[in-house]
PDB file as gemmi writes it, atoms N, CA and C in Angstrom:
CRYST1    1.000    1.000    1.000  90.00  90.00  90.00 P 1                      
ATOM      1  N   GLN A   1      -7.479  -2.988  65.042  1.00  0.00           N  
ATOM      2  CA  GLN A   1      -7.916  -1.882  64.290  1.00  0.00           C  
ATOM      3  C   GLN A   1      -7.306  -2.029  62.802  1.00  0.00           C  
ATOM      4  N   VAL A   2      -8.125  -1.939  62.115  1.00  0.00           N  
ATOM      5  CA  VAL A   2      -8.093  -2.227  60.456  1.00  0.00           C  
ATOM      6  C   VAL A   2      -7.819  -0.857  60.036  1.00  0.00           C  
ATOM      7  N   GLN A   3      -6.507  -0.733  59.052  1.00  0.00           N  
ATOM      8  CA  GLN A   3      -6.507   0.708  58.561  1.00  0.00           C  
ATOM      9  C   GLN A   3      -6.004   0.424  57.147  1.00  0.00           C  
ATOM     10  N   LEU A   4      -6.832   1.485  56.115  1.00  0.00           N  
ATOM     11  CA  LEU A   4      -6.453   1.348  54.966  1.00  0.00           C  
ATOM     12  C   LEU A   4      -5.799   2.528  54.470  1.00  0.00           C  
ATOM     13  N   VAL A   5      -4.563   2.311  54.104  1.00  0.00           N  
ATOM     14  CA  VAL A   5      -3.715   3.500  53.530  1.00  0.00           C  
ATOM     15  C   VAL A   5      -3.507   3.670  52.085  1.00  0.00           C  
ATOM     16  N   GLU A   6      -3.972   4.666  51.364  1.00  0.00           N  
ATOM     17  CA  GLU A   6      -4.182   5.110  50.259  1.00  0.00           C  
ATOM     18  C   GLU A   6      -3.172   5.820  49.506  1.00  0.00           C  
ATOM     19  N   SER A   7      -2.814   5.607  48.198  1.00  0.00           N  
ATOM     20  CA  SER A   7      -1.659   6.584  47.408  1.00  0.00           C  
ATOM     21  C   SER A   7      -1.980   6.568  45.803  1.00  0.00           C  
ATOM     22  N   GLY A   8      -1.563   7.454  45.501  1.00  0.00           N  
ATOM     23  CA  GLY A   8      -1.676   7.593  44.058  1.00  0.00           C  
ATOM     24  C   GLY A   8      -2.307   8.472  43.366  1.00  0.00           C  
ATOM     25  N   GLY A   9      -3.212   9.296  44.387  1.00  0.00           N  
ATOM     26  CA  GLY A   9      -3.892  10.399  43.492  1.00  0.00           C  
ATOM     27  C   GLY A   9      -3.232  11.529  43.132  1.00  0.00           C  
ATOM     28  N   GLY A  10      -3.945  12.366  42.214  1.00  0.00           N  
ATOM     29  CA  GLY A  10      -3.427  13.729  41.888  1.00  0.00           C  
ATOM     30  C   GLY A  10      -4.033  14.269  40.850  1.00  0.00           C  
ATOM     31  N   LEU A  11      -3.519  14.815  40.135  1.00  0.00           N  
ATOM     32  CA  LEU A  11      -3.807  15.741  39.032  1.00  0.00           C  
ATOM     33  C   LEU A  11      -3.603  15.363  37.562  1.00  0.00           C  
ATOM     34  N   VAL A  12      -4.168  14.859  36.711  1.00  0.00           N  
ATOM     35  CA  VAL A  12      -4.146  14.419  35.344  1.00  0.00           C  
ATOM     36  C   VAL A  12      -4.727  14.977  34.225  1.00  0.00           C  
ATOM     37  N   GLN A  13      -4.211  15.351  33.153  1.00  0.00           N  
ATOM     38  CA  GLN A  13      -4.712  15.724  31.905  1.00  0.00           C  
ATOM     39  C   GLN A  13      -6.037  14.361  31.426  1.00  0.00           C  
ATOM     40  N   PRO A  14      -6.754  15.271  30.600  1.00  0.00           N  
ATOM     41  CA  PRO A  14      -7.669  14.050  30.028  1.00  0.00           C  
ATOM     42  C   PRO A  14      -6.974  12.924  29.092  1.00  0.00           C  
ATOM     43  N   GLY A  15      -7.011  11.748  29.140  1.00  0.00           N  
ATOM     44  CA  GLY A  15      -6.757  10.720  28.286  1.00  0.00           C  
ATOM     45  C   GLY A  15      -5.270  10.333  29.240  1.00  0.00           C  
ATOM     46  N   GLY A  16      -5.294  10.752  30.430  1.00  0.00           N  
ATOM     47  CA  GLY A  16      -3.889  10.244  31.110  1.00  0.00           C  
ATOM     48  C   GLY A  16      -4.375   8.936  31.809  1.00  0.00           C  
ATOM     49  N   SER A  17      -3.441   8.763  32.684  1.00  0.00           N  
ATOM     50  CA  SER A  17      -3.403   7.540  33.471  1.00  0.00           C  
ATOM     51  C   SER A  17      -2.998   7.994  34.977  1.00  0.00           C  
ATOM     52  N   LEU A  18      -3.520   7.011  35.985  1.00  0.00           N  
ATOM     53  CA  LEU A  18      -3.370   7.339  37.300  1.00  0.00           C  
ATOM     54  C   LEU A  18      -3.169   5.779  38.060  1.00  0.00           C  
ATOM     55  N   ARG A  19      -2.320   5.198  38.961  1.00  0.00           N  
ATOM     56  CA  ARG A  19      -2.643   4.096  39.490  1.00  0.00           C  
ATOM     57  C   ARG A  19      -2.724   4.321  41.281  1.00  0.00           C  
ATOM     58  N   LEU A  20      -3.878   3.832  41.590  1.00  0.00           N  
ATOM     59  CA  LEU A  20      -3.832   3.868  43.076  1.00  0.00           C  
ATOM     60  C   LEU A  20      -3.605   2.575  43.717  1.00  0.00           C  
ATOM     61  N   SER A  21      -3.197   3.102  45.174  1.00  0.00           N  
ATOM     62  CA  SER A  21      -2.831   1.879  45.633  1.00  0.00           C  
ATOM     63  C   SER A  21      -3.314   1.830  47.029  1.00  0.00           C  
ATOM     64  N   CYS A  22      -3.770   1.067  47.725  1.00  0.00           N  
ATOM     65  CA  CYS A  22      -4.320   0.864  49.203  1.00  0.00           C  
ATOM     66  C   CYS A  22      -3.764  -0.521  49.617  1.00  0.00           C  
ATOM     67  N   VAL A  23      -3.196  -0.308  50.948  1.00  0.00           N  
ATOM     68  CA  VAL A  23      -2.486  -1.053  51.844  1.00  0.00           C  
ATOM     69  C   VAL A  23      -3.151  -1.176  52.828  1.00  0.00           C  
ATOM     70  N   VAL A  24      -3.531  -2.568  53.208  1.00  0.00           N  
ATOM     71  CA  VAL A  24      -4.611  -2.911  54.100  1.00  0.00           C  
ATOM     72  C   VAL A  24      -3.940  -3.592  55.384  1.00  0.00           C  
ATOM     73  N   SER A  25      -3.981  -3.016  56.657  1.00  0.00           N  
ATOM     74  CA  SER A  25      -3.211  -3.475  57.943  1.00  0.00           C  
ATOM     75  C   SER A  25      -4.242  -3.587  58.954  1.00  0.00           C  
ATOM     76  N   GLY A  26      -4.033  -4.326  59.816  1.00  0.00           N  
ATOM     77  CA  GLY A  26      -4.571  -4.891  60.836  1.00  0.00           C  
ATOM     78  C   GLY A  26      -5.279  -6.139  61.055  1.00  0.00           C  
ATOM     79  N   SER A  27      -6.180  -6.480  61.570  1.00  0.00           N  
ATOM     80  CA  SER A  27      -6.846  -7.766  61.745  1.00  0.00           C  
ATOM     81  C   SER A  27      -8.063  -7.744  60.363  1.00  0.00           C  
ATOM     82  N   ILE A  28      -7.263  -8.562  59.486  1.00  0.00           N  
ATOM     83  CA  ILE A  28      -8.323  -8.436  58.239  1.00  0.00           C  
ATOM     84  C   ILE A  28      -9.122  -9.839  57.802  1.00  0.00           C  
ATOM     85  N   PHE A  29      -8.842 -10.742  58.964  1.00  0.00           N  
ATOM     86  CA  PHE A  29      -9.754 -11.927  58.768  1.00  0.00           C  
ATOM     87  C   PHE A  29     -11.316 -11.612  58.179  1.00  0.00           C  
ATOM     88  N   ARG A  30     -11.515 -12.546  57.090  1.00  0.00           N  
ATOM     89  CA  ARG A  30     -12.812 -12.429  56.690  1.00  0.00           C  
ATOM     90  C   ARG A  30     -13.266 -10.991  56.028  1.00  0.00           C  
ATOM     91  N   LEU A  31     -12.487 -10.419  55.556  1.00  0.00           N  
ATOM     92  CA  LEU A  31     -12.403  -9.226  55.011  1.00  0.00           C  
ATOM     93  C   LEU A  31     -12.292  -9.619  53.088  1.00  0.00           C  
ATOM     94  N   ASN A  32     -13.307 -10.013  52.669  1.00  0.00           N  
ATOM     95  CA  ASN A  32     -13.062 -10.914  51.513  1.00  0.00           C  
ATOM     96  C   ASN A  32     -13.236 -10.202  50.417  1.00  0.00           C  
ATOM     97  N   VAL A  33     -14.036  -8.688  50.686  1.00  0.00           N  
ATOM     98  CA  VAL A  33     -14.340  -7.856  49.543  1.00  0.00           C  
ATOM     99  C   VAL A  33     -13.375  -6.683  49.491  1.00  0.00           C  
ATOM    100  N   MET A  34     -12.520  -6.417  48.581  1.00  0.00           N  
ATOM    101  CA  MET A  34     -11.919  -5.191  48.450  1.00  0.00           C  
ATOM    102  C   MET A  34     -12.420  -4.292  47.114  1.00  0.00           C  
ATOM    103  N   GLY A  35     -12.582  -3.120  47.567  1.00  0.00           N  
ATOM    104  CA  GLY A  35     -12.986  -2.418  46.502  1.00  0.00           C  
ATOM    105  C   GLY A  35     -12.843  -0.896  46.424  1.00  0.00           C  
ATOM    106  N   TRP A  36     -13.189  -0.286  45.347  1.00  0.00           N  
ATOM    107  CA  TRP A  36     -12.769   1.200  45.098  1.00  0.00           C  
ATOM    108  C   TRP A  36     -14.017   1.825  44.675  1.00  0.00           C  
ATOM    109  N   TYR A  37     -14.381   3.058  45.658  1.00  0.00           N  
ATOM    110  CA  TYR A  37     -15.584   3.819  45.538  1.00  0.00           C  
ATOM    111  C   TYR A  37     -15.119   5.255  45.178  1.00  0.00           C  
ATOM    112  N   ARG A  38     -16.106   6.214  44.939  1.00  0.00           N  
ATOM    113  CA  ARG A  38     -15.518   7.435  44.314  1.00  0.00           C  
ATOM    114  C   ARG A  38     -16.709   8.143  44.753  1.00  0.00           C  
ATOM    115  N   GLN A  39     -16.622   9.726  44.993  1.00  0.00           N  
ATOM    116  CA  GLN A  39     -17.808  10.492  45.028  1.00  0.00           C  
ATOM    117  C   GLN A  39     -17.146  11.772  44.087  1.00  0.00           C  
ATOM    118  N   CYS A  40     -18.057  11.686  43.220  1.00  0.00           N  
ATOM    119  CA  CYS A  40     -18.067  12.796  42.214  1.00  0.00           C  
ATOM    120  C   CYS A  40     -18.529  13.946  42.848  1.00  0.00           C  
ATOM    121  N   PRO A  41     -18.089  15.476  42.096  1.00  0.00           N  
ATOM    122  CA  PRO A  41     -18.656  16.812  42.719  1.00  0.00           C  
ATOM    123  C   PRO A  41     -20.116  16.667  42.364  1.00  0.00           C  
ATOM    124  N   GLY A  42     -20.996  16.896  43.627  1.00  0.00           N  
ATOM    125  CA  GLY A  42     -22.551  17.076  43.355  1.00  0.00           C  
ATOM    126  C   GLY A  42     -23.050  15.455  43.320  1.00  0.00           C  
ATOM    127  N   LYS A  43     -22.426  14.580  43.306  1.00  0.00           N  
ATOM    128  CA  LYS A  43     -23.166  13.114  43.625  1.00  0.00           C  
ATOM    129  C   LYS A  43     -22.931  12.555  44.759  1.00  0.00           C  
ATOM    130  N   GLU A  44     -23.715  11.431  44.983  1.00  0.00           N  
ATOM    131  CA  GLU A  44     -23.507  10.510  46.168  1.00  0.00           C  
ATOM    132  C   GLU A  44     -22.140   9.702  45.591  1.00  0.00           C  
ATOM    133  N   ARG A  45     -21.514   8.923  46.712  1.00  0.00           N  
ATOM    134  CA  ARG A  45     -20.711   7.719  46.580  1.00  0.00           C  
ATOM    135  C   ARG A  45     -20.810   6.744  45.751  1.00  0.00           C  
ATOM    136  N   GLU A  46     -20.083   6.496  44.793  1.00  0.00           N  
ATOM    137  CA  GLU A  46     -20.678   5.279  43.914  1.00  0.00           C  
ATOM    138  C   GLU A  46     -19.555   4.257  43.982  1.00  0.00           C  
ATOM    139  N   LEU A  47     -20.130   3.040  43.676  1.00  0.00           N  
ATOM    140  CA  LEU A  47     -18.968   1.753  43.355  1.00  0.00           C  
ATOM    141  C   LEU A  47     -18.335   2.025  42.214  1.00  0.00           C  
ATOM    142  N   VAL A  48     -16.810   1.750  42.157  1.00  0.00           N  
ATOM    143  CA  VAL A  48     -16.204   2.022  40.656  1.00  0.00           C  
ATOM    144  C   VAL A  48     -15.833   0.423  40.667  1.00  0.00           C  
ATOM    145  N   ALA A  49     -15.323  -0.185  41.762  1.00  0.00           N  
ATOM    146  CA  ALA A  49     -14.483  -1.659  41.256  1.00  0.00           C  
ATOM    147  C   ALA A  49     -14.457  -2.380  42.438  1.00  0.00           C  
ATOM    148  N   THR A  50     -15.253  -3.652  42.442  1.00  0.00           N  
ATOM    149  CA  THR A  50     -14.536  -4.746  43.697  1.00  0.00           C  
ATOM    150  C   THR A  50     -14.055  -5.966  42.975  1.00  0.00           C  
ATOM    151  N   MET A  51     -13.414  -6.509  44.306  1.00  0.00           N  
ATOM    152  CA  MET A  51     -12.612  -7.691  43.939  1.00  0.00           C  
ATOM    153  C   MET A  51     -12.813  -8.491  45.192  1.00  0.00           C  
ATOM    154  N   ILE A  52     -13.336  -9.994  45.083  1.00  0.00           N  
ATOM    155  CA  ILE A  52     -13.521 -10.883  46.291  1.00  0.00           C  
ATOM    156  C   ILE A  52     -12.147 -11.647  45.975  1.00  0.00           C  
ATOM    157  N   THR A  53     -12.248 -12.718  47.305  1.00  0.00           N  
ATOM    158  CA  THR A  53     -11.103 -13.454  47.317  1.00  0.00           C  
ATOM    159  C   THR A  53     -10.858 -14.406  45.881  1.00  0.00           C  
ATOM    160  N   THR A  54     -11.752 -14.898  45.755  1.00  0.00           N  
ATOM    161  CA  THR A  54     -11.712 -15.784  44.222  1.00  0.00           C  
ATOM    162  C   THR A  54     -11.103 -15.319  43.038  1.00  0.00           C  
ATOM    163  N   GLY A  55     -10.808 -13.457  43.094  1.00  0.00           N  
ATOM    164  CA  GLY A  55     -10.558 -13.098  41.891  1.00  0.00           C  
ATOM    165  C   GLY A  55     -11.593 -12.412  41.028  1.00  0.00           C  
ATOM    166  N   SER A  56     -12.974 -12.913  41.383  1.00  0.00           N  
ATOM    167  CA  SER A  56     -13.838 -12.362  40.606  1.00  0.00           C  
ATOM    168  C   SER A  56     -13.914 -10.869  40.535  1.00  0.00           C  
ATOM    169  N   THR A  57     -14.489  -9.821  39.666  1.00  0.00           N  
ATOM    170  CA  THR A  57     -14.145  -8.365  39.870  1.00  0.00           C  
ATOM    171  C   THR A  57     -15.786  -7.903  39.198  1.00  0.00           C  
ATOM    172  N   ASN A  58     -16.020  -6.707  39.575  1.00  0.00           N  
ATOM    173  CA  ASN A  58     -17.143  -6.138  39.197  1.00  0.00           C  
ATOM    174  C   ASN A  58     -16.828  -4.675  39.032  1.00  0.00           C  
ATOM    175  N   TYR A  59     -17.332  -4.056  37.830  1.00  0.00           N  
ATOM    176  CA  TYR A  59     -16.800  -2.709  37.551  1.00  0.00           C  
ATOM    177  C   TYR A  59     -18.210  -1.726  37.327  1.00  0.00           C  
ATOM    178  N   ALA A  60     -18.191  -0.567  37.754  1.00  0.00           N  
ATOM    179  CA  ALA A  60     -19.264   0.198  37.003  1.00  0.00           C  
ATOM    180  C   ALA A  60     -19.399   0.338  35.689  1.00  0.00           C  
ATOM    181  N   ASP A  61     -20.326   0.587  35.137  1.00  0.00           N  
ATOM    182  CA  ASP A  61     -20.369   0.411  33.465  1.00  0.00           C  
ATOM    183  C   ASP A  61     -19.596   1.824  33.191  1.00  0.00           C  
ATOM    184  N   SER A  62     -19.794   2.839  34.054  1.00  0.00           N  
ATOM    185  CA  SER A  62     -18.612   4.294  33.553  1.00  0.00           C  
ATOM    186  C   SER A  62     -17.334   3.870  33.381  1.00  0.00           C  
ATOM    187  N   VAL A  63     -16.798   2.925  34.080  1.00  0.00           N  
ATOM    188  CA  VAL A  63     -15.201   2.964  33.941  1.00  0.00           C  
ATOM    189  C   VAL A  63     -14.970   1.290  33.151  1.00  0.00           C  
ATOM    190  N   LYS A  64     -16.137   0.405  32.547  1.00  0.00           N  
ATOM    191  CA  LYS A  64     -15.591  -0.629  32.538  1.00  0.00           C  
ATOM    192  C   LYS A  64     -14.473  -0.332  30.924  1.00  0.00           C  
ATOM    193  N   GLY A  65     -13.427  -1.317  30.719  1.00  0.00           N  
ATOM    194  CA  GLY A  65     -12.662  -1.210  29.906  1.00  0.00           C  
ATOM    195  C   GLY A  65     -11.409  -0.073  29.926  1.00  0.00           C  
ATOM    196  N   ARG A  66     -11.791   0.587  30.955  1.00  0.00           N  
ATOM    197  CA  ARG A  66     -10.924   1.698  31.279  1.00  0.00           C  
ATOM    198  C   ARG A  66      -9.990   1.442  32.612  1.00  0.00           C  
ATOM    199  N   PHE A  67     -10.826   1.098  33.489  1.00  0.00           N  
ATOM    200  CA  PHE A  67     -10.244   0.827  34.841  1.00  0.00           C  
ATOM    201  C   PHE A  67      -9.771  -0.914  35.342  1.00  0.00           C  
ATOM    202  N   THR A  68      -8.988  -0.858  36.125  1.00  0.00           N  
ATOM    203  CA  THR A  68      -8.642  -2.438  36.185  1.00  0.00           C  
ATOM    204  C   THR A  68      -8.218  -2.342  37.870  1.00  0.00           C  
ATOM    205  N   ILE A  69      -8.937  -3.358  38.859  1.00  0.00           N  
ATOM    206  CA  ILE A  69      -8.767  -3.621  39.907  1.00  0.00           C  
ATOM    207  C   ILE A  69      -7.883  -4.847  39.849  1.00  0.00           C  
ATOM    208  N   SER A  70      -6.685  -4.789  41.138  1.00  0.00           N  
ATOM    209  CA  SER A  70      -5.918  -5.768  41.258  1.00  0.00           C  
ATOM    210  C   SER A  70      -5.479  -6.081  42.607  1.00  0.00           C  
ATOM    211  N   ARG A  71      -4.817  -6.907  42.894  1.00  0.00           N  
ATOM    212  CA  ARG A  71      -4.315  -6.995  44.250  1.00  0.00           C  
ATOM    213  C   ARG A  71      -2.943  -8.019  44.384  1.00  0.00           C  
ATOM    214  N   ASP A  72      -2.441  -7.639  45.461  1.00  0.00           N  
ATOM    215  CA  ASP A  72      -1.227  -8.344  45.724  1.00  0.00           C  
ATOM    216  C   ASP A  72      -1.607  -8.883  46.885  1.00  0.00           C  
ATOM    217  N   SER A  73      -1.772 -10.008  47.225  1.00  0.00           N  
ATOM    218  CA  SER A  73      -2.122 -10.559  48.506  1.00  0.00           C  
ATOM    219  C   SER A  73      -0.978 -10.604  49.351  1.00  0.00           C  
ATOM    220  N   ALA A  74       0.461 -10.775  48.862  1.00  0.00           N  
ATOM    221  CA  ALA A  74       1.627 -11.118  49.879  1.00  0.00           C  
ATOM    222  C   ALA A  74       1.759  -9.364  50.574  1.00  0.00           C  
ATOM    223  N   LYS A  75       1.287  -8.571  49.912  1.00  0.00           N  
ATOM    224  CA  LYS A  75       1.641  -7.165  50.427  1.00  0.00           C  
ATOM    225  C   LYS A  75       0.366  -6.574  50.945  1.00  0.00           C  
ATOM    226  N   ASN A  76      -0.685  -7.396  50.873  1.00  0.00           N  
ATOM    227  CA  ASN A  76      -2.231  -6.881  51.428  1.00  0.00           C  
ATOM    228  C   ASN A  76      -2.375  -5.483  50.774  1.00  0.00           C  
ATOM    229  N   THR A  77      -2.020  -5.503  49.391  1.00  0.00           N  
ATOM    230  CA  THR A  77      -2.423  -4.303  48.789  1.00  0.00           C  
ATOM    231  C   THR A  77      -3.188  -4.365  47.675  1.00  0.00           C  
ATOM    232  N   VAL A  78      -4.211  -3.557  47.177  1.00  0.00           N  
ATOM    233  CA  VAL A  78      -5.180  -3.263  46.270  1.00  0.00           C  
ATOM    234  C   VAL A  78      -4.904  -2.186  45.232  1.00  0.00           C  
ATOM    235  N   TYR A  79      -4.857  -2.435  43.805  1.00  0.00           N  
ATOM    236  CA  TYR A  79      -4.648  -1.303  43.071  1.00  0.00           C  
ATOM    237  C   TYR A  79      -5.651  -0.901  42.228  1.00  0.00           C  
ATOM    238  N   LEU A  80      -5.744   0.395  42.027  1.00  0.00           N  
ATOM    239  CA  LEU A  80      -6.813   0.419  41.074  1.00  0.00           C  
ATOM    240  C   LEU A  80      -5.995   1.379  39.644  1.00  0.00           C  
ATOM    241  N   GLN A  81      -5.710   1.028  38.456  1.00  0.00           N  
ATOM    242  CA  GLN A  81      -5.182   1.258  37.552  1.00  0.00           C  
ATOM    243  C   GLN A  81      -6.423   2.265  36.791  1.00  0.00           C  
ATOM    244  N   MET A  82      -5.986   3.161  36.355  1.00  0.00           N  
ATOM    245  CA  MET A  82      -7.061   3.889  35.636  1.00  0.00           C  
ATOM    246  C   MET A  82      -6.407   4.529  34.306  1.00  0.00           C  
ATOM    247  N   ASN A  83      -6.967   4.240  33.399  1.00  0.00           N  
ATOM    248  CA  ASN A  83      -6.492   4.759  31.876  1.00  0.00           C  
ATOM    249  C   ASN A  83      -7.583   5.720  31.391  1.00  0.00           C  
ATOM    250  N   SER A  84      -7.228   6.378  30.403  1.00  0.00           N  
ATOM    251  CA  SER A  84      -8.020   7.049  29.485  1.00  0.00           C  
ATOM    252  C   SER A  84      -8.914   7.741  30.434  1.00  0.00           C  
ATOM    253  N   LEU A  85      -8.773   8.600  31.159  1.00  0.00           N  
ATOM    254  CA  LEU A  85      -9.331   9.735  32.158  1.00  0.00           C  
ATOM    255  C   LEU A  85      -9.997  10.629  31.417  1.00  0.00           C  
ATOM    256  N   LYS A  86     -11.144  10.816  31.978  1.00  0.00           N  
ATOM    257  CA  LYS A  86     -12.045  11.544  31.763  1.00  0.00           C  
ATOM    258  C   LYS A  86     -12.231  12.772  32.827  1.00  0.00           C  
ATOM    259  N   PRO A  87     -12.414  14.259  32.211  1.00  0.00           N  
ATOM    260  CA  PRO A  87     -13.201  15.122  33.330  1.00  0.00           C  
ATOM    261  C   PRO A  87     -14.101  14.584  34.125  1.00  0.00           C  
ATOM    262  N   GLU A  88     -14.940  13.934  33.854  1.00  0.00           N  
ATOM    263  CA  GLU A  88     -16.116  13.198  34.731  1.00  0.00           C  
ATOM    264  C   GLU A  88     -15.864  12.022  35.753  1.00  0.00           C  
ATOM    265  N   ASP A  89     -14.189  11.516  35.575  1.00  0.00           N  
ATOM    266  CA  ASP A  89     -13.801  10.700  36.527  1.00  0.00           C  
ATOM    267  C   ASP A  89     -13.309  11.745  37.914  1.00  0.00           C  
ATOM    268  N   THR A  90     -13.208  12.993  37.808  1.00  0.00           N  
ATOM    269  CA  THR A  90     -12.827  13.740  38.787  1.00  0.00           C  
ATOM    270  C   THR A  90     -13.864  13.499  40.010  1.00  0.00           C  
ATOM    271  N   ALA A  91     -12.886  12.920  41.129  1.00  0.00           N  
ATOM    272  CA  ALA A  91     -13.868  12.701  42.472  1.00  0.00           C  
ATOM    273  C   ALA A  91     -12.728  12.109  43.554  1.00  0.00           C  
ATOM    274  N   VAL A  92     -13.150  12.275  44.790  1.00  0.00           N  
ATOM    275  CA  VAL A  92     -12.527  11.596  45.910  1.00  0.00           C  
ATOM    276  C   VAL A  92     -12.527  10.474  45.903  1.00  0.00           C  
ATOM    277  N   TYR A  93     -11.386   9.401  45.570  1.00  0.00           N  
ATOM    278  CA  TYR A  93     -11.842   7.927  45.736  1.00  0.00           C  
ATOM    279  C   TYR A  93     -11.294   7.329  46.840  1.00  0.00           C  
ATOM    280  N   TYR A  94     -12.060   6.403  47.510  1.00  0.00           N  
ATOM    281  CA  TYR A  94     -12.141   5.734  48.455  1.00  0.00           C  
ATOM    282  C   TYR A  94     -11.710   4.218  48.330  1.00  0.00           C  
ATOM    283  N   CYS A  95     -10.885   3.682  49.215  1.00  0.00           N  
ATOM    284  CA  CYS A  95     -10.358   2.329  49.357  1.00  0.00           C  
ATOM    285  C   CYS A  95     -11.552   1.853  50.608  1.00  0.00           C  
ATOM    286  N   ASN A  96     -11.924   0.356  50.038  1.00  0.00           N  
ATOM    287  CA  ASN A  96     -12.960  -0.225  50.979  1.00  0.00           C  
ATOM    288  C   ASN A  96     -12.879  -1.735  51.248  1.00  0.00           C  
ATOM    289  N   ALA A  97     -12.648  -2.134  52.484  1.00  0.00           N  
ATOM    290  CA  ALA A  97     -12.379  -3.750  52.633  1.00  0.00           C  
ATOM    291  C   ALA A  97     -13.671  -4.011  53.424  1.00  0.00           C  
ATOM    292  N   ARG A  98     -14.270  -5.105  53.228  1.00  0.00           N  
ATOM    293  CA  ARG A  98     -15.555  -5.599  54.123  1.00  0.00           C  
ATOM    294  C   ARG A  98     -15.607  -6.973  53.819  1.00  0.00           C  
ATOM    295  N   THR A  99     -16.305  -7.582  55.103  1.00  0.00           N  
ATOM    296  CA  THR A  99     -16.869  -8.754  54.823  1.00  0.00           C  
ATOM    297  C   THR A  99     -17.987  -9.086  53.924  1.00  0.00           C  
ATOM    298  N   SER A 100     -18.265 -10.197  53.217  1.00  0.00           N  
ATOM    299  CA  SER A 100     -19.057 -10.304  52.163  1.00  0.00           C  
ATOM    300  C   SER A 100     -20.486  -9.748  52.543  1.00  0.00           C  
ATOM    301  N   GLY A 101     -20.822  -9.749  53.786  1.00  0.00           N  
ATOM    302  CA  GLY A 101     -22.393  -9.650  54.295  1.00  0.00           C  
ATOM    303  C   GLY A 101     -22.373  -8.134  54.518  1.00  0.00           C  
ATOM    304  N   GLY A 102     -21.175  -7.358  54.779  1.00  0.00           N  
ATOM    305  CA  GLY A 102     -20.845  -5.814  54.962  1.00  0.00           C  
ATOM    306  C   GLY A 102     -21.114  -5.765  56.114  1.00  0.00           C  
ATOM    307  N   PHE A 103     -21.317  -6.573  57.316  1.00  0.00           N  
ATOM    308  CA  PHE A 103     -21.058  -6.312  58.854  1.00  0.00           C  
ATOM    309  C   PHE A 103     -20.266  -5.654  59.192  1.00  0.00           C  
ATOM    310  N   TYR A 104     -18.833  -6.019  58.670  1.00  0.00           N  
ATOM    311  CA  TYR A 104     -17.315  -5.390  58.874  1.00  0.00           C  
ATOM    312  C   TYR A 104     -17.380  -4.320  57.503  1.00  0.00           C  
ATOM    313  N   ASN A 105     -16.867  -3.087  57.738  1.00  0.00           N  
ATOM    314  CA  ASN A 105     -16.745  -2.508  56.547  1.00  0.00           C  
ATOM    315  C   ASN A 105     -15.718  -1.091  56.812  1.00  0.00           C  
ATOM    316  N   TYR A 106     -14.586  -1.159  56.130  1.00  0.00           N  
ATOM    317  CA  TYR A 106     -13.793  -0.228  56.320  1.00  0.00           C  
ATOM    318  C   TYR A 106     -13.260   0.668  55.293  1.00  0.00           C  
ATOM    319  N   TRP A 107     -13.033   1.818  55.499  1.00  0.00           N  
ATOM    320  CA  TRP A 107     -12.747   2.918  54.694  1.00  0.00           C  
ATOM    321  C   TRP A 107     -11.396   3.522  54.601  1.00  0.00           C  
ATOM    322  N   GLY A 108     -10.731   3.806  53.619  1.00  0.00           N  
ATOM    323  CA  GLY A 108      -9.758   4.615  53.571  1.00  0.00           C  
ATOM    324  C   GLY A 108     -10.009   6.112  53.536  1.00  0.00           C  
ATOM    325  N   GLN A 109      -9.034   6.777  53.845  1.00  0.00           N  
ATOM    326  CA  GLN A 109      -9.377   8.320  54.112  1.00  0.00           C  
ATOM    327  C   GLN A 109     -10.050   9.290  52.776  1.00  0.00           C  
ATOM    328  N   GLY A 110      -9.602   8.444  51.786  1.00  0.00           N  
ATOM    329  CA  GLY A 110     -10.126   9.059  50.523  1.00  0.00           C  
ATOM    330  C   GLY A 110      -8.859   9.857  49.730  1.00  0.00           C  
ATOM    331  N   THR A 111      -8.802   9.815  48.667  1.00  0.00           N  
ATOM    332  CA  THR A 111      -7.445  10.672  47.997  1.00  0.00           C  
ATOM    333  C   THR A 111      -8.445  11.211  46.561  1.00  0.00           C  
ATOM    334  N   GLN A 112      -7.595  12.611  46.280  1.00  0.00           N  
ATOM    335  CA  GLN A 112      -8.398  13.211  45.374  1.00  0.00           C  
ATOM    336  C   GLN A 112      -7.875  12.965  43.925  1.00  0.00           C  
ATOM    337  N   VAL A 113      -8.579  12.607  43.005  1.00  0.00           N  
ATOM    338  CA  VAL A 113      -8.269  12.554  41.700  1.00  0.00           C  
ATOM    339  C   VAL A 113      -9.246  13.802  40.665  1.00  0.00           C  
ATOM    340  N   THR A 114      -7.999  14.508  40.227  1.00  0.00           N  
ATOM    341  CA  THR A 114      -8.588  15.744  39.325  1.00  0.00           C  
ATOM    342  C   THR A 114      -7.947  15.329  37.854  1.00  0.00           C  
ATOM    343  N   VAL A 115      -8.988  15.507  37.157  1.00  0.00           N  
ATOM    344  CA  VAL A 115      -8.955  15.335  35.208  1.00  0.00           C  
ATOM    345  C   VAL A 115      -9.218  16.422  34.729  1.00  0.00           C  
ATOM    346  N   SER A 116      -8.115  17.185  34.401  1.00  0.00           N  
ATOM    347  CA  SER A 116      -8.341  18.419  34.062  1.00  0.00           C  
ATOM    348  C   SER A 116      -7.230  18.794  32.860  1.00  0.00           C  
ATOM    349  N   SER A 117      -7.709  19.896  31.830  1.00  0.00           N  
ATOM    350  CA  SER A 117      -6.306  20.270  30.900  1.00  0.00           C  
ATOM    351  C   SER A 117      -6.090  21.460  31.301  1.00  0.00           C  
TER     352      SER A 117                                                      
END                                                                             
């Protein structure tokens, strides 16, 4: 059983920063893609950032230059550093781990990020 445990969400003012963490446990063989997704109010879930085993990353245009995905393989942990936060970043953020083809696909429980003054 694969489990993703998230932490770091909360309330922050516009322009502030948050760091989300996702610890992956269980059988993670061939789970080569780690990522963060979000669901903004009134919108469908969307990709925020992904990272594959080689270290290659991919970001949504809306967060490029502000968000950074990283990993600590020794801790089986993936991070999302979010800077210069905007009200439109308000969403439930989900950690994701999957195989390259997506046949095995696991999600965290989601954590609320609220950007408001």
